[in-house]
C-alpha positions, 0 to 999 in steps of 0.5 A: 488498464488491465485487460477483461478477464480471462478467468474467475476471480478468485475467491468472493467479488463484492461490488465497492462502487466506481473507479474504486482505488486503495484498501487497508483494512483493521486486523483487530474489527475486521473493518475495511477501508476503500477508496472513492471518487467521495471519498472511502467506503466501510465493510466489514470482512464480509464484504457488507458495506458499513458506511459511506466515507465523504471527503474533499478527493479520492485516494488511491492509497490507504493506510491505519494508524495502529489496530483499533483506527484511525484510518488514513486516507491521502486525498490526493486532489485537495492536498489532506490526510484525512484520519477516519474512525471505525466503524463510525465513519467520522472524520476527526482531522482533514491534516494539511500536506504537500501536493498530490499525497499518494501514500502513507505509512507508520512507524513508532506513532508518527504519520510519513506522507509521501506527496508527489507533486512536490517530492516532499514527506509530510510528517504528522504527530497527533495529527499535526504535521510537525516537518516536510522533509524533500526527497527524490522526484515523485514519491510513490510507494513508502513503507516501515523498515526496522528505524526507518523509512522506505521512499520510492521516487517512481520518477527518479528510479531511486530508492531512499531512507530516511531517520525516522526519528530524525528526519535525516536521508541514512541511504540513496540508492539506484533502481532499474526499471519501472518502481513505483512500490516498497514493503518492508518484512525484516531488514528485507525491502521488496519493490516493484518495478511496474514497468516489467517483471520484477520484484528488487529484493533489498537488505539495509543492513550493513549497508542498504543494498540489493540481494537479489529478484524474483519473477513475479507476471507482468506489472506487479504494483499493489503490494500487502506483507503478512508479517504473522503468516511471513507471507508478501501478496502483489497484484499484477496488473496487466494479467489480472492476477494476485501472488503470494510469497513465502517470505521463509528464506533469503529471498521470497518465494513464488507459493500461488498466483490466483486470478483477480478482478479487473485492474487489480490495484491496491490490496490488502491482507489481514494477518489475524486472519490471512483474508487478502482484499483485492480492489479493481478500479474496474468498474470498481470491486472489493475481492475477497480472499482467504489463502490455503494455509501454509 
């Protein structure tokens, strides 16, 4: 649990409902989806509430299938993936997954859902589950990287790569500390050590291997990559902070450290505008940050 706030959060803060968690933004429309106890809420980029989406259970992460939607909302307790249209908030499908779907990523129109409680990936195409792939114990964060899908196995402390087309495993390396989530940019992968103060940097070429690490504030957790501006945004829950790292160069470089709302578990960035959205679990807030020009 994060401590009480000691600084005024950067940017604008609006109420997002109790226990809000999980956020995604569509850069083509400016619609922001925020997870809720009863499903999700859709906002515009100013923080204006648009519509409530009622689902069988709550998510911890939210994805986006493609510009224009739909949003991909893993309903954890009911083991389903909801496809939510924007801006209406209509649920077009509830796709069965494995037990406790936690995170989701997309590559080539194929959706990969990581299921924490049965250590599998559910592979979905056109709103239909087409395969189940076993992974190491307790998949947490997922990220698409080139032809592969990266999976952080939290309990097993492994970083795995699977070929997105064949679904075969292509790499598996150990992780130190308390890894939880992963992000990708070009041929690099970034894994946060939520139990410590590091972001571990990997290259997947020619074979998956660690090339270094970067120090950040304690308990890094949520991550979002701004591909257009070559930036990595990370929430650090132990001190209610949001850090901005430049991805220009061989290793990320810290360029900003901003105060956030309390318990900032998740973050998303609109690569079109550069606007960053942070969701705080306590008391349930959406923070909107317009970063300084690079």
